[in-house]
RODO-2510 file (C-alpha; in nm, 4 decimals, decimal comma):
residues 330
     n   res          X          Y          Z
     1     m     0,0236     0,0021    -0,0105
     2     s     0,2694     0,2401     0,0932
     3     n     0,4444     0,2164    -0,2776
     4     l     0,0640     0,3933    -0,3689
     5     p     0,0108     0,7814    -0,3711
     6     l    -0,1660     0,8989    -0,1157
     7     v    -0,4796     1,0389    -0,2120
     8     s    -0,6360     1,3375     0,0603
     9     i    -1,0160     1,3558     0,0640
    10     c    -1,0737     1,6447     0,1911
    11     i    -1,4365     1,7287     0,4033
    12     p    -1,5588     2,0712     0,5136
    13     a    -1,8969     2,0305     0,7248
    14     f    -2,1187     2,2395     0,8836
    15     n    -2,4361     2,1445     1,0587
    16     s    -2,4329     1,8257     0,8660
    17     e    -2,5157     1,5694     1,1279
    18     k    -2,8036     1,4834     0,8740
    19     w    -2,5798     1,3088     0,6074
    20     i    -2,2021     1,3157     0,6767
    21     d    -2,2537     0,9747     0,7860
    22     e    -2,2953     0,8255     0,4707
    23     t    -2,0435     1,0585     0,3095
    24     i    -1,7858     0,9217     0,5523
    25     q    -1,8402     0,6110     0,5130
    26     s    -1,8351     0,6403     0,1248
    27     s    -1,4867     0,7773     0,1822
    28     l    -1,4012     0,4698     0,4125
    29     n    -1,5102     0,2289     0,1117
    30     q    -1,2990     0,3844    -0,1707
    31     t    -1,1335     0,0846    -0,3295
    32     w    -0,8192     0,3146    -0,3243
    33     q    -0,6471     0,1777    -0,0352
    34     n    -0,3855     0,4498     0,0281
    35     k    -0,5994     0,7585     0,1619
    36     e    -0,6380     0,9583     0,4345
    37     i    -0,9631     1,1430     0,5232
    38     i    -0,9339     1,5360     0,6398
    39     i    -1,2525     1,6559     0,7918
    40     v    -1,2762     2,0342     0,9269
    41     d    -1,5737     2,1157     1,1395
    42     d    -1,6877     2,4671     1,0344
    43     g    -1,8331     2,5893     1,3407
    44     s    -2,0907     2,3836     1,3215
    45     t    -2,4253     2,3979     1,6103
    46     d    -2,5475     2,0868     1,5734
    47     n    -2,4149     1,7104     1,6504
    48     t    -2,1732     1,7371     1,3492
    49     w    -1,8625     1,7687     1,5951
    50     n    -1,9305     1,4447     1,7856
    51     i    -2,0313     1,2255     1,5047
    52     i    -1,6416     1,3022     1,2977
    53     e    -1,4745     1,2686     1,6906
    54     n    -1,6311     0,9440     1,6671
    55     y    -1,5143     0,7961     1,3411
    56     a    -1,1910     0,9593     1,4239
    57     n    -1,1256     0,7745     1,7061
    58     k    -1,2368     0,4600     1,5562
    59     y    -1,0013     0,4899     1,2705
    60     p    -0,7030     0,6993     1,3907
    61     t    -0,4606     0,5976     1,1088
    62     i    -0,7145     0,7542     0,8514
    63     i    -0,9384     1,0136     0,9321
    64     k    -0,7907     1,3206     1,0838
    65     i    -1,0506     1,5839     1,2155
    66     f    -0,9749     1,9556     1,3103
    67     r    -1,2096     2,2749     1,4400
    68     q    -1,2073     2,5899     1,3169
    69     e    -1,4885     2,9379     1,4107
    70     n    -1,7860     2,9478     1,1456
    71     k    -1,5551     3,1346     0,8297
    72     g    -1,7365     2,9299     0,5358
    73     a    -1,6610     2,6340     0,3456
    74     c    -1,3845     2,7601     0,1173
    75     a    -1,1841     2,8555     0,4387
    76     a    -1,2770     2,4761     0,5883
    77     r    -1,1074     2,3557     0,2660
    78     n    -0,8386     2,5918     0,2639
    79     l    -0,7598     2,4587     0,6539
    80     a    -0,8220     2,1264     0,5102
    81     f    -0,5672     2,1144     0,2211
    82     e    -0,3209     2,2908     0,4316
    83     m    -0,3393     1,9732     0,7389
    84     s    -0,3232     1,6955     0,4224
    85     s    -0,0303     1,5132     0,2859
    86     g    -0,1774     1,3656     0,0144
    87     e     0,0162     1,3256    -0,3419
    88     y    -0,3662     1,3654    -0,5075
    89     i    -0,6500     1,5520    -0,3578
    90     q    -0,9926     1,4562    -0,3554
    91     w    -1,2642     1,7308    -0,2728
    92     l    -1,5437     1,6245    -0,0845
    93     d    -1,8576     1,7968     0,0724
    94     s    -2,0203     1,6504     0,3875
    95     d    -2,3763     1,5709     0,2058
    96     d    -2,2274     1,4328    -0,1015
    97     i    -2,1463     1,0411    -0,1738
    98     l    -1,8661     0,8627    -0,3555
    99     a    -1,8966     0,5578    -0,5535
   100     s    -1,6591     0,3000    -0,4316
   101     d    -1,4386     0,2949    -0,7201
   102     k    -1,3987     0,6295    -0,8087
   103     i    -1,0609     0,7349    -0,6641
   104     g    -0,9252     0,3761    -0,7448
   105     i    -1,0637     0,5122    -1,1213
   106     q    -0,9238     0,8182    -1,1827
   107     m    -0,5924     0,7389    -0,9588
   108     n    -0,5598     0,4010    -1,2720
   109     y    -0,5502     0,6870    -1,5129
   110     a    -0,3076     0,9574    -1,3172
   111     l    -0,0915     0,6644    -1,2781
   112     s    -0,0529     0,5522    -1,6522
   113     d    -0,0127     0,8864    -1,7642
   114     n     0,2657     1,0065    -1,5375
   115     d     0,1871     1,3643    -1,5615
   116     s     0,1113     1,5379    -1,2671
   117     s    -0,0546     1,8375    -1,4628
   118     m    -0,3125     1,6205    -1,5939
   119     l    -0,6746     1,6567    -1,4412
   120     y    -0,9362     1,4038    -1,4515
   121     c    -1,2786     1,4901    -1,4111
   122     g    -1,5890     1,2085    -1,3567
   123     k    -1,9416     1,2313    -1,3697
   124     f    -2,1706     1,3429    -1,1258
   125     g    -2,5265     1,3024    -1,0771
   126     s    -2,8159     1,4822    -0,8549
   127     f    -3,0643     1,3649    -0,6082
   128     r    -3,2787     1,4382    -0,3374
   129     k    -3,3424     1,1757    -0,0573
   130     n    -3,2814     0,8329    -0,2436
   131     i    -2,9355     0,8090    -0,3776
   132     k    -3,1567     0,5132    -0,6565
   133     n    -3,3277     0,8396    -0,8353
   134     v    -3,0338     1,0036    -0,9684
   135     k    -3,0205     1,2020    -1,1982
   136     f    -2,7229     1,2725    -1,5131
   137     k    -2,6977     1,5272    -1,7328
   138     d    -2,4724     1,5317    -1,9885
   139     n    -2,2853     1,8305    -2,1235
   140     s    -1,9933     1,9413    -2,3462
   141     l    -1,7634     1,9085    -2,0382
   142     w    -1,8280     1,5612    -2,0463
   143     n    -1,5087     1,5055    -2,2939
   144     d    -1,1217     1,4823    -2,3174
   145     l    -1,0499     1,8545    -2,3055
   146     t    -0,7656     2,0885    -2,3456
   147     p    -0,8217     2,3762    -2,1117
   148     y    -0,9054     2,6259    -2,3564
   149     e    -1,1808     2,3958    -2,4358
   150     w    -1,2998     2,3406    -2,1105
   151     m    -1,3204     2,6995    -2,0425
   152     i    -1,4762     2,8102    -2,3325
   153     n    -1,7496     2,5553    -2,3023
   154     y    -1,8098     2,5970    -1,9105
   155     l    -1,8701     2,9764    -1,9730
   156     g    -2,0240     2,9469    -2,3833
   157     d    -2,2666     2,6880    -2,2120
   158     v    -2,3571     2,8223    -1,8853
   159     l    -2,2719     2,5310    -1,7218
   160     m    -2,1820     2,4002    -1,3812
   161     t    -1,9131     2,1656    -1,2454
   162     q    -1,9104     1,9779    -0,9288
   163     p    -1,5670     1,9652    -0,7141
   164     g    -1,6024     1,6244    -0,6324
   165     a    -1,6149     1,5003    -0,9769
   166     w    -1,2511     1,6402    -1,0145
   167     l    -0,9102     1,4336    -0,8387
   168     i    -0,6359     1,7085    -0,8306
   169     s    -0,2850     1,6901    -0,7906
   170     r    -0,0980     1,8420    -0,5499
   171     y     0,1115     2,0284    -0,7753
   172     i    -0,1634     2,1814    -0,9766
   173     i    -0,3369     2,2961    -0,6166
   174     e    -0,0060     2,4744    -0,5060
   175     i     0,0077     2,6533    -0,8489
   176     t    -0,3484     2,7563    -0,8446
   177     g    -0,3391     2,8775    -0,4772
   178     p    -0,6391     2,8649    -0,2072
   179     w    -1,0384     2,9031    -0,2452
   180     n    -1,1605     3,2044    -0,2489
   181     e    -1,2730     3,2792     0,0721
   182     s    -1,4581     3,6149    -0,0285
   183     l    -1,6902     3,4346    -0,2383
   184     i    -2,0440     3,3131    -0,0930
   185     k    -2,1654     3,1597    -0,4117
   186     n    -1,9986     3,0374    -0,7548
   187     q    -1,6510     2,9747    -0,5251
   188     d    -1,6930     2,6532    -0,6812
   189     g    -1,7088     2,7779    -1,0618
   190     e    -1,4032     2,9961    -0,9423
   191     y    -1,1789     2,8016    -0,8196
   192     i    -1,2168     2,4521    -1,0943
   193     f    -1,1930     2,7407    -1,3544
   194     r    -0,8519     2,8491    -1,1922
   195     l    -0,7065     2,4962    -1,1764
   196     v    -0,8133     2,4256    -1,5523
   197     s    -0,6370     2,6575    -1,6433
   198     n    -0,3072     2,5755    -1,4657
   199     s    -0,3344     2,2125    -1,6202
   200     k    -0,2315     2,0780    -1,9454
   201     f    -0,5065     1,8673    -1,9998
   202     i    -0,8214     1,7648    -1,8546
   203     k    -0,9700     1,3642    -1,8702
   204     f    -1,3007     1,2717    -1,8882
   205     t    -1,3101     0,9455    -1,6581
   206     p    -1,6959     0,8605    -1,7532
   207     e    -1,6598     0,5407    -1,4663
   208     a    -1,6087     0,7477    -1,2160
   209     i    -1,9058     0,8718    -1,0452
   210     i    -1,9819     1,0965    -0,7750
   211     y    -2,3599     1,1648    -0,5793
   212     y    -2,4632     1,4936    -0,4801
   213     r    -2,7738     1,6188    -0,2845
   214     s    -2,9768     1,9032    -0,4333
   215     g    -3,2457     2,1228    -0,2695
   216     i    -3,1008     2,1453     0,0814
   217     h    -2,8415     2,4261     0,0800
   218     g    -2,9578     2,7194     0,2293
   219     s    -3,3018     2,9301     0,2204
   220     v    -3,4794     3,1487    -0,0443
   221     s    -3,3300     3,4380     0,1330
   222     k    -2,9702     3,3381     0,1041
   223     t    -2,9515     3,2579    -0,2133
   224     y    -3,1129     3,5440    -0,3923
   225     s    -2,9482     3,8123    -0,1296
   226     q    -2,7332     4,0910    -0,2699
   227     e    -2,4235     3,9552    -0,1356
   228     s    -2,5337     3,5935    -0,3027
   229     i    -2,5971     3,8093    -0,6329
   230     d    -2,2988     3,9968    -0,5909
   231     s    -2,0600     3,6786    -0,5291
   232     v    -2,2438     3,5162    -0,8635
   233     f    -2,0462     3,7916    -1,0475
   234     r    -1,7614     3,8436    -0,8843
   235     g    -1,6953     3,4782    -0,9686
   236     i    -1,7699     3,4743    -1,3046
   237     k    -1,5511     3,8332    -1,3401
   238     k    -1,2606     3,6661    -1,1937
   239     s    -1,3579     3,3247    -1,4403
   240     i    -1,3062     3,6374    -1,7327
   241     e    -0,9796     3,7336    -1,6272
   242     v    -0,8287     3,4494    -1,6041
   243     l    -0,9073     3,3570    -1,9547
   244     i    -0,8315     3,6682    -2,1003
   245     a    -0,4740     3,6667    -1,8873
   246     k    -0,4275     3,3277    -2,0816
   247     y    -0,5042     3,3525    -2,4457
   248     p    -0,5799     3,6489    -2,6685
   249     l    -0,8925     3,8007    -2,7412
   250     t    -1,0936     3,6378    -3,0295
   251     k    -1,4462     3,6474    -3,1118
   252     e    -1,4681     3,2695    -3,0152
   253     i    -1,3960     3,4095    -2,6413
   254     e    -1,5737     3,7276    -2,6731
   255     n    -1,9545     3,4833    -2,7849
   256     a    -1,8483     3,2989    -2,4529
   257     i    -1,8072     3,5840    -2,2389
   258     q    -2,1053     3,7546    -2,3876
   259     n    -2,3330     3,4608    -2,3308
   260     v    -2,2543     3,3826    -1,9597
   261     l    -2,2874     3,7846    -1,8901
   262     k    -2,6181     3,7595    -2,0785
   263     v    -2,7119     3,4852    -1,8797
   264     f    -2,6628     3,6507    -1,5521
   265     l    -2,8011     3,9290    -1,6320
   266     a    -3,1548     3,7662    -1,7094
   267     k    -3,1751     3,5648    -1,4544
   268     n    -3,0897     3,9190    -1,2166
   269     y    -3,1709     4,2646    -1,3411
   270     y    -3,5195     4,2696    -1,0883
   271     s    -3,2299     4,2403    -0,7981
   272     n    -3,1697     4,6193    -0,7905
   273     s    -2,8159     4,5552    -0,7362
   274     i    -2,5480     4,7753    -0,8078
   275     i    -2,3699     4,4993    -0,9662
   276     i    -2,6147     4,4682    -1,2843
   277     k    -2,4369     4,8159    -1,3967
   278     e    -2,0982     4,6593    -1,3653
   279     a    -2,2441     4,3290    -1,5496
   280     m    -2,3701     4,5475    -1,8384
   281     d    -2,0691     4,7761    -1,8463
   282     l    -1,8473     4,4442    -1,8538
   283     l    -2,0719     4,2981    -2,1751
   284     l    -2,0244     4,6117    -2,3819
   285     k    -1,6375     4,6119    -2,3176
   286     y    -1,7052     4,2754    -2,4916
   287     n    -1,8902     4,3988    -2,7874
   288     g    -2,2352     4,2830    -2,6369
   289     q    -2,5699     4,4113    -2,5725
   290     f    -2,8594     4,3175    -2,3569
   291     n    -3,2005     4,5378    -2,3480
   292     l    -3,3322     4,5503    -1,9960
   293     p    -3,6744     4,4376    -2,0227
   294     s    -3,9669     4,6664    -1,8014
   295     e    -4,0696     4,4098    -1,4865
   296     p    -4,3770     4,2159    -1,5821
   297     i    -4,7003     4,3073    -1,3812
   298     h    -4,6599     3,9515    -1,2287
   299     f    -4,3311     4,0081    -1,0856
   300     r    -4,4077     4,3369    -0,9422
   301     f    -4,7257     4,1744    -0,7803
   302     i    -4,5632     3,9262    -0,6042
   303     k    -4,2851     4,1180    -0,5199
   304     k    -4,4934     4,3565    -0,3531
   305     l    -4,6386     4,0391    -0,1666
   306     f    -4,3574     3,8279    -0,0566
   307     g    -4,0578     4,0531    -0,1005
   308     i    -3,7516     4,0478    -0,4018
   309     k    -3,6503     3,7294    -0,2794
   310     t    -3,9097     3,5115    -0,3245
   311     a    -4,0189     3,6718    -0,7156
   312     l    -3,6415     3,6331    -0,8257
   313     y    -3,6685     3,2589    -0,6736
   314     l    -3,9904     3,2191    -0,8466
   315     k    -3,8702     3,4208    -1,1950
   316     n    -3,5660     3,1721    -1,2248
   317     l    -3,7406     2,8233    -1,1798
   318     w    -3,9441     2,9409    -1,4759
   319     w    -3,6345     3,0955    -1,6295
   320     n    -3,4700     2,7708    -1,6167
   321     f    -3,7877     2,5867    -1,7173
   322     k    -3,7763     2,7265    -2,0362
   323     l    -3,4182     2,7124    -2,0726
   324     k    -3,4475     2,3386    -2,0246
   325     t    -3,7449     2,2881    -2,2506
   326     g    -3,6200     2,5370    -2,5049
   327     i    -3,8470     2,8125    -2,5318
   328     g    -3,5648     3,0216    -2,4866
   329     a    -3,4824     3,2404    -2,1659
   330     i    -3,2910     3,5312    -2,2790
***
Protein backbone atom coordinates (compact mmCIF):
# COMPACT_ATOMS: atom_id res chain seq x y z
CA UNK A 1 0.00 0.00 0.00
CA UNK A 2 2.81 2.43 0.83
CA UNK A 3 4.06 2.26 -2.77
CA UNK A 4 0.81 3.79 -4.00
CA UNK A 5 0.39 7.58 -4.02
CA UNK A 6 -1.53 8.93 -1.03
CA UNK A 7 -4.90 10.51 -1.81
CA UNK A 8 -6.32 13.04 0.66
CA UNK A 9 -10.11 13.25 0.83
CA UNK A 10 -10.81 16.78 2.09
CA UNK A 11 -14.26 17.38 3.60
CA UNK A 12 -15.59 20.73 4.91
CA UNK A 13 -18.53 20.23 7.26
CA UNK A 14 -21.12 22.58 8.70
CA UNK A 15 -24.26 21.34 10.47
CA UNK A 16 -24.10 18.11 8.50
CA UNK A 17 -25.38 15.65 11.10
CA UNK A 18 -28.11 14.34 8.77
CA UNK A 19 -25.83 13.10 6.01
CA UNK A 20 -22.13 13.22 6.95
CA UNK A 21 -22.22 9.59 8.08
CA UNK A 22 -22.91 8.47 4.49
CA UNK A 23 -20.22 10.80 3.19
CA UNK A 24 -17.57 9.39 5.53
CA UNK A 25 -18.64 5.82 4.85
CA UNK A 26 -18.30 6.35 1.11
CA UNK A 27 -14.79 7.70 1.72
CA UNK A 28 -13.79 4.75 3.89
CA UNK A 29 -15.21 2.35 1.31
CA UNK A 30 -12.95 3.57 -1.47
CA UNK A 31 -11.15 0.72 -3.22
CA UNK A 32 -8.04 2.92 -3.37
CA UNK A 33 -6.31 1.81 -0.20
CA UNK A 34 -3.71 4.51 0.43
CA UNK A 35 -5.93 7.36 1.56
CA UNK A 36 -6.46 9.80 4.38
CA UNK A 37 -9.65 11.64 5.25
CA UNK A 38 -9.35 15.23 6.46
CA UNK A 39 -12.52 16.72 7.95
CA UNK A 40 -12.82 20.34 9.06
CA UNK A 41 -15.84 21.28 11.15
CA UNK A 42 -16.68 24.87 10.25
CA UNK A 43 -18.22 25.84 13.58
CA UNK A 44 -21.21 23.49 13.49
CA UNK A 45 -23.95 24.00 16.07
CA UNK A 46 -25.48 20.54 15.72
CA UNK A 47 -24.04 17.06 16.37
CA UNK A 48 -21.57 17.11 13.47
CA UNK A 49 -18.46 17.32 15.65
CA UNK A 50 -19.47 14.36 17.81
CA UNK A 51 -20.12 12.25 14.72
CA UNK A 52 -16.78 12.96 13.09
CA UNK A 53 -14.97 12.61 16.44
CA UNK A 54 -16.38 9.10 16.82
CA UNK A 55 -15.10 8.21 13.35
CA UNK A 56 -11.68 9.69 14.10
CA UNK A 57 -11.44 7.60 17.26
CA UNK A 58 -12.44 4.48 15.35
CA UNK A 59 -10.07 5.08 12.40
CA UNK A 60 -7.19 7.10 13.91
CA UNK A 61 -4.71 6.20 11.16
CA UNK A 62 -7.05 7.31 8.37
CA UNK A 63 -9.23 10.15 9.65
CA UNK A 64 -7.95 13.49 10.92
CA UNK A 65 -10.40 16.08 12.22
CA UNK A 66 -10.08 19.80 12.88
CA UNK A 67 -12.37 22.47 14.20
CA UNK A 68 -12.57 26.17 13.40
CA UNK A 69 -14.98 29.02 14.06
CA UNK A 70 -17.51 29.51 11.30
CA UNK A 71 -15.62 30.99 8.34
CA UNK A 72 -17.37 29.32 5.42
CA UNK A 73 -16.77 26.26 3.28
CA UNK A 74 -13.89 27.78 1.33
CA UNK A 75 -11.91 28.50 4.50
CA UNK A 76 -12.62 24.97 5.73
CA UNK A 77 -11.38 23.51 2.43
CA UNK A 78 -8.22 25.60 2.61
CA UNK A 79 -7.51 24.36 6.13
CA UNK A 80 -8.19 20.77 5.10
CA UNK A 81 -5.69 21.06 2.26
CA UNK A 82 -3.13 22.67 4.58
CA UNK A 83 -3.44 19.69 6.93
CA UNK A 84 -3.32 17.09 4.16
CA UNK A 85 -0.33 15.14 2.89
CA UNK A 86 -1.62 13.48 -0.27
CA UNK A 87 -0.05 13.64 -3.70
CA UNK A 88 -3.61 13.86 -5.01
CA UNK A 89 -6.65 15.62 -3.58
CA UNK A 90 -10.29 14.58 -3.61
CA UNK A 91 -12.59 17.44 -2.60
CA UNK A 92 -15.82 16.18 -1.08
CA UNK A 93 -18.74 18.12 0.36
CA UNK A 94 -20.21 16.74 3.58
CA UNK A 95 -23.50 15.77 1.94
CA UNK A 96 -22.10 14.05 -1.16
CA UNK A 97 -21.33 10.39 -1.79
CA UNK A 98 -18.47 8.81 -3.72
CA UNK A 99 -18.96 5.62 -5.70
CA UNK A 100 -16.65 3.05 -4.10
CA UNK A 101 -14.27 2.91 -7.08
CA UNK A 102 -14.33 6.63 -7.91
CA UNK A 103 -10.84 7.47 -6.69
CA UNK A 104 -9.36 4.15 -7.78
CA UNK A 105 -10.52 4.60 -11.37
CA UNK A 106 -9.08 8.10 -11.62
CA UNK A 107 -5.84 7.15 -9.88
CA UNK A 108 -5.31 4.36 -12.41
CA UNK A 109 -5.50 6.98 -15.16
CA UNK A 110 -3.12 9.20 -13.21
CA UNK A 111 -0.59 6.39 -12.73
CA UNK A 112 -0.78 5.54 -16.42
CA UNK A 113 -0.28 9.16 -17.52
CA UNK A 114 2.42 9.87 -14.91
CA UNK A 115 1.93 13.61 -15.37
CA UNK A 116 0.97 15.81 -12.43
CA UNK A 117 -0.27 18.58 -14.74
CA UNK A 118 -3.22 16.44 -15.89
CA UNK A 119 -6.71 16.83 -14.42
CA UNK A 120 -9.31 14.06 -14.14
CA UNK A 121 -13.03 14.72 -14.09
CA UNK A 122 -15.70 12.08 -13.53
CA UNK A 123 -19.48 12.08 -13.86
CA UNK A 124 -21.73 13.65 -11.25
CA UNK A 125 -25.39 12.99 -10.70
CA UNK A 126 -27.91 14.68 -8.41
CA UNK A 127 -30.43 13.18 -6.03
CA UNK A 128 -32.65 14.49 -3.26
CA UNK A 129 -33.46 11.74 -0.76
CA UNK A 130 -32.80 8.40 -2.42
CA UNK A 131 -29.55 7.81 -4.29
CA UNK A 132 -31.38 5.25 -6.44
CA UNK A 133 -33.17 8.18 -8.05
CA UNK A 134 -29.96 9.87 -9.16
CA UNK A 135 -30.14 11.93 -12.35
CA UNK A 136 -27.23 12.51 -14.71
CA UNK A 137 -27.29 15.34 -17.23
CA UNK A 138 -24.73 15.13 -20.02
CA UNK A 139 -23.01 18.32 -21.07
CA UNK A 140 -20.22 19.50 -23.35
CA UNK A 141 -17.68 19.36 -20.51
CA UNK A 142 -17.99 15.58 -20.32
CA UNK A 143 -15.26 14.97 -22.88
CA UNK A 144 -11.49 14.93 -23.06
CA UNK A 145 -10.68 18.63 -23.43
CA UNK A 146 -7.83 21.09 -23.58
CA UNK A 147 -7.96 23.86 -20.97
CA UNK A 148 -9.05 26.30 -23.67
CA UNK A 149 -11.89 24.04 -24.83
CA UNK A 150 -13.07 23.45 -21.27
CA UNK A 151 -13.12 27.15 -20.36
CA UNK A 152 -14.91 28.17 -23.57
CA UNK A 153 -17.54 25.46 -23.10
CA UNK A 154 -18.00 26.31 -19.42
CA UNK A 155 -18.64 30.00 -20.05
CA UNK A 156 -20.30 29.70 -23.44
CA UNK A 157 -22.82 27.06 -22.39
CA UNK A 158 -23.15 28.44 -18.82
CA UNK A 159 -22.54 25.03 -17.32
CA UNK A 160 -21.96 23.82 -13.78
CA UNK A 161 -19.22 21.65 -12.41
CA UNK A 162 -18.95 19.67 -9.18
CA UNK A 163 -15.73 19.80 -7.12
CA UNK A 164 -16.10 16.20 -5.99
CA UNK A 165 -16.01 14.95 -9.58
CA UNK A 166 -12.35 15.92 -9.91
CA UNK A 167 -9.11 14.26 -8.89
CA UNK A 168 -6.38 16.89 -8.66
CA UNK A 169 -2.65 16.63 -8.14
CA UNK A 170 -1.11 18.55 -5.28
CA UNK A 171 1.12 20.22 -7.85
CA UNK A 172 -1.80 21.87 -9.68
CA UNK A 173 -3.46 22.95 -6.44
CA UNK A 174 -0.28 24.57 -5.16
CA UNK A 175 0.33 26.59 -8.33
CA UNK A 176 -3.37 27.55 -8.53
CA UNK A 177 -3.68 28.90 -5.01
CA UNK A 178 -6.41 28.58 -2.37
CA UNK A 179 -10.17 28.68 -2.59
CA UNK A 180 -11.45 32.26 -2.68
CA UNK A 181 -12.82 32.82 0.82
CA UNK A 182 -14.54 36.07 -0.17
CA UNK A 183 -17.03 34.21 -2.38
CA UNK A 184 -20.18 32.72 -0.84
CA UNK A 185 -21.67 31.54 -4.13
CA UNK A 186 -20.12 30.40 -7.43
CA UNK A 187 -16.93 29.59 -5.52
CA UNK A 188 -16.84 26.09 -7.03
CA UNK A 189 -16.87 27.31 -10.61
CA UNK A 190 -14.33 30.06 -9.98
CA UNK A 191 -11.93 27.65 -8.27
CA UNK A 192 -12.22 24.86 -10.85
CA UNK A 193 -11.78 27.42 -13.64
CA UNK A 194 -8.41 28.40 -12.16
CA UNK A 195 -7.38 24.77 -11.76
CA UNK A 196 -8.19 24.09 -15.39
CA UNK A 197 -6.21 27.13 -16.54
CA UNK A 198 -3.11 25.70 -14.82
CA UNK A 199 -3.47 22.19 -16.23
CA UNK A 200 -2.16 20.58 -19.39
CA UNK A 201 -5.25 18.56 -20.26
CA UNK A 202 -8.57 17.47 -18.76
CA UNK A 203 -9.30 13.77 -19.09
CA UNK A 204 -12.93 12.75 -18.72
CA UNK A 205 -13.35 9.56 -16.68
CA UNK A 206 -17.04 8.61 -17.03
CA UNK A 207 -16.72 5.47 -14.91
CA UNK A 208 -15.71 7.57 -11.88
CA UNK A 209 -18.94 8.77 -10.27
CA UNK A 210 -20.00 11.07 -7.46
CA UNK A 211 -23.55 11.60 -6.22
CA UNK A 212 -24.50 15.01 -4.87
CA UNK A 213 -27.58 16.05 -2.95
CA UNK A 214 -29.67 18.86 -4.38
CA UNK A 215 -32.33 21.08 -2.88
CA UNK A 216 -30.93 21.32 0.65
CA UNK A 217 -28.52 24.24 0.58
CA UNK A 218 -29.71 27.45 2.14
CA UNK A 219 -32.93 29.38 2.06
CA UNK A 220 -34.49 31.45 -0.70
CA UNK A 221 -33.46 34.52 1.28
CA UNK A 222 -29.78 33.56 1.28
CA UNK A 223 -29.75 32.35 -2.33
CA UNK A 224 -31.14 35.61 -3.71
CA UNK A 225 -29.54 38.02 -1.28
CA UNK A 226 -27.55 40.99 -2.53
CA UNK A 227 -24.39 39.32 -1.26
CA UNK A 228 -25.08 36.08 -3.13
CA UNK A 229 -25.82 37.83 -6.43
CA UNK A 230 -22.67 39.93 -6.08
CA UNK A 231 -20.64 36.81 -5.33
CA UNK A 232 -21.90 35.06 -8.46
CA UNK A 233 -20.85 38.02 -10.59
CA UNK A 234 -17.44 38.35 -8.95
CA UNK A 235 -16.84 34.66 -9.64
CA UNK A 236 -17.78 35.14 -13.29
CA UNK A 237 -15.61 38.25 -13.56
CA UNK A 238 -12.59 36.48 -12.09
CA UNK A 239 -13.03 33.58 -14.52
CA UNK A 240 -13.16 36.01 -17.44
CA UNK A 241 -9.95 37.63 -16.19
CA UNK A 242 -8.24 34.22 -16.04
CA UNK A 243 -9.32 33.41 -19.61
CA UNK A 244 -8.23 36.78 -21.02
CA UNK A 245 -4.87 36.60 -19.23
CA UNK A 246 -4.15 33.18 -20.74
CA UNK A 247 -5.35 33.58 -24.34
CA UNK A 248 -5.52 36.43 -26.88
CA UNK A 249 -9.02 37.78 -27.37
CA UNK A 250 -10.83 36.07 -30.26
CA UNK A 251 -14.41 36.15 -31.49
CA UNK A 252 -14.97 32.74 -29.90
CA UNK A 253 -13.79 33.99 -26.51
CA UNK A 254 -15.83 37.16 -26.91
CA UNK A 255 -18.97 35.15 -27.67
CA UNK A 256 -18.44 32.93 -24.61
CA UNK A 257 -18.01 35.98 -22.37
CA UNK A 258 -21.09 37.65 -23.83
CA UNK A 259 -23.18 34.55 -23.24
CA UNK A 260 -22.29 34.04 -19.58
CA UNK A 261 -22.91 37.72 -18.84
CA UNK A 262 -26.26 37.73 -20.68
CA UNK A 263 -27.41 34.73 -18.68
CA UNK A 264 -26.35 36.39 -15.43
CA UNK A 265 -28.26 39.54 -16.37
CA UNK A 266 -31.33 37.60 -17.49
CA UNK A 267 -31.51 35.85 -14.13
CA UNK A 268 -30.77 38.86 -11.94
CA UNK A 269 -31.79 42.08 -13.68
CA UNK A 270 -34.66 42.76 -11.25
CA UNK A 271 -32.47 42.44 -8.17
CA UNK A 272 -31.78 46.19 -7.86
CA UNK A 273 -28.16 45.25 -7.37
CA UNK A 274 -25.52 47.84 -8.22
CA UNK A 275 -23.56 44.92 -9.64
CA UNK A 276 -26.02 44.83 -12.57
CA UNK A 277 -24.58 48.05 -13.97
CA UNK A 278 -21.07 46.65 -13.67
CA UNK A 279 -22.16 43.50 -15.50
CA UNK A 280 -23.74 45.63 -18.24
CA UNK A 281 -20.54 47.66 -18.59
CA UNK A 282 -18.46 44.49 -18.81
CA UNK A 283 -20.79 43.10 -21.47
CA UNK A 284 -20.41 46.30 -23.51
CA UNK A 285 -16.63 46.04 -23.17
CA UNK A 286 -16.83 42.72 -25.02
CA UNK A 287 -19.21 44.13 -27.66
CA UNK A 288 -22.35 42.55 -26.24
CA UNK A 289 -25.75 44.12 -25.79
CA UNK A 290 -28.60 43.38 -23.43
CA UNK A 291 -31.75 45.45 -23.23
CA UNK A 292 -33.31 45.39 -19.79
CA UNK A 293 -37.03 44.76 -20.11
CA UNK A 294 -39.57 46.47 -17.88
CA UNK A 295 -40.83 44.50 -14.90
CA UNK A 296 -43.83 42.32 -15.82
CA UNK A 297 -47.03 43.03 -13.89
CA UNK A 298 -47.05 39.58 -12.28
CA UNK A 299 -43.45 40.07 -11.08
CA UNK A 300 -44.30 43.43 -9.50
CA UNK A 301 -47.33 41.83 -7.83
CA UNK A 302 -45.32 38.95 -6.33
CA UNK A 303 -42.55 41.31 -5.25
CA UNK A 304 -45.05 43.55 -3.48
CA UNK A 305 -46.69 40.64 -1.65
CA UNK A 306 -43.70 38.45 -0.81
CA UNK A 307 -40.56 40.53 -1.41
CA UNK A 308 -37.85 40.67 -4.05
CA UNK A 309 -36.08 37.44 -3.00
CA UNK A 310 -39.17 35.27 -3.38
CA UNK A 311 -40.02 37.00 -6.66
CA UNK A 312 -36.52 36.31 -8.00
CA UNK A 313 -36.74 32.70 -6.84
CA UNK A 314 -40.00 32.11 -8.72
CA UNK A 315 -38.73 33.99 -11.75
CA UNK A 316 -35.65 31.79 -11.90
CA UNK A 317 -37.70 28.62 -11.62
CA UNK A 318 -39.55 29.73 -14.75
CA UNK A 319 -36.32 30.88 -16.42
CA UNK A 320 -34.65 27.50 -15.83
CA UNK A 321 -37.72 25.68 -17.15
CA UNK A 322 -37.60 27.70 -20.36
CA UNK A 323 -33.88 27.05 -20.70
CA UNK A 324 -34.29 23.29 -20.27
CA UNK A 325 -37.25 23.01 -22.63
CA UNK A 326 -35.74 25.20 -25.32
CA UNK A 327 -38.44 27.87 -25.15
CA UNK A 328 -35.73 30.47 -24.69
CA UNK A 329 -34.91 32.49 -21.62
CA UNK A 330 -32.76 35.41 -22.70
